[in-house]
Structures are given as C-alpha cells and as structure tokens.
C-alpha positions, 0 to 999 in steps of 0.5 A: 835715702835713694836706693841702691842701684846694683850694677853688672860688668860684661867685658872680656878684659878682667883689667877694664872690668876691675878698673870700672868696678873700682870707678863706680863700686860703692859711689853714688849709691851704686855697686857692682853686683856681678861680672861676666866675661862674655855675653854667655856668661853674663846670660847664666849669672842670675845676679847680673840678670837682676842688675838695674844696669848692665855695662856691656861690651860690643866685641865679645868672644862666644856671643857678642855684645848686640846678641847678648842684650837682645836675649837679655831684654827678652828674659828682662825688659827693665835691664837698663844696658849701656853699651861701652865701646872703643872708636874703631866699634862705629860699626856696631853701633846700629846693632846695639841700638837695634838690641835695645841699648840705652846709653853709649860710653867710650871705653876711655870716657871720664868717670863723670859721664859714666855717672851720668849715664847710669843716672839717665838711664835709671830715669828711662831716658837714653845717653849717648855721649858726644864722641859717639854721637859725631860717630853715629852723624858721621854713619847716617851722612855716609849712608845719604851719600851712598843712596846717591847711587843705584846698586848697579852703579855701585857695582860698577864703581866698585870694578873700576876700583879694582883696575877692571876694564870697561869690557872686563866689567861688563863681562863680570855684570853681564852688560854691554860695554855701552851700559857701563860706559853710561853707568861710569858717565852717571856715577862721575856726575853723581859724586862730582869727580872728574876721573878714575883717581877721584872715583876711587877716593870717593869710594875709600872715603864712604867706605865702599872699598877698604885700603 
C-alpha cells in the first residue's frame, strides 16, 4: 500500500477550502492535514509546511501566493506547490513559475484533474491544465508581438492612443516632430496598421493600453 499523501490548502476563501477538502480528504491515499487563509498564515503553520503537496491561491491578502511559494521553498525545497487560479489571474502565472510552483489548475477544474496534478507533482513532474497552457501561449504570443516595437515606438504609440497631437508627443518625449512622424510611420508598417484607429486597436489587443 502506498503511503498517505499529506495535503495543505492555502486560500483566503473558506468556502472554497471546504469544498476542496471535501473533494480530496480521504480519497486516493490523500489527507488534508492543514489549511491557511493567506501566505503568512501558511508559513507559520508547521503542519502545512510539512505537507507533501500544497494547493496555493495566487491573489491573497497579507502575503501573495508567489511570495509565499518562494519563502516556503527556501525553507522546505521538497514541497510540491500547485497553483490555483482564476481565468483573470493570467498575469500572475509567470510569477508563480519563477517562484517554483510545479502545477497549475483553474479553480473550476474537474476533480479528476486535481488528482492528476497531485500524482504528477508527486512523481516530480509538472502539471499544467489545458486552459492555463493556452493562457501561457497567449501571453508569450503577445510578448513576441510587442517586441516588434522598440521602447520609444511604444511610447509614441501610447501617446497616439491618448489622443495627443504629434507636437504634444514630441514635447512629452523631448523629440522633434519629424522624429515622431518617423516613429509613427515605422509603427504603422511594423503593425500592419492603416490609420490611428487601427493603431489603437492594436494597442488594446496587445495589452499596451487598458479599456
């Protein structure tokens, strides 16, 4: 008989922790040994820090999931941390990767994926659900596309999106009008845009500006 896998749950929503505990506890040699409502509480909990697998929320008060992950792994490198995310948390994924998380699940993932993630990380493999992989792919694509433009060209594009005139952009960036016009022409060519409206659409699509 395989040994029992000790699980810790770290999330600031009590109802979510209760639901996840109900799905995991006592099933497939898994037992929830500790819960914490934030990263700081987790780090202070000896049972949680001694767990085999930790399900870690990203956005929490007091101490976020990525910072808690970094600090926890410094103290116990054997922890297998699985990140829990909502769709809107895409921007945090890279932070959790850098922090050392080994698995990524959405909070509405099927229960089978929860156990697949546990099995994978316990076998020293990574587990990333399909939806998160797609989010990674979209983020990398945006990064690659944004690298088409230089930092100065992005500055000029942001000025255009804010409705500034060529002279206003030039004054703001300490450039000549002619230089701004050159940058604008280069931006149009690089992005395949035809006019100011299409430049604004490009900037919104690639998360350079928010609406």
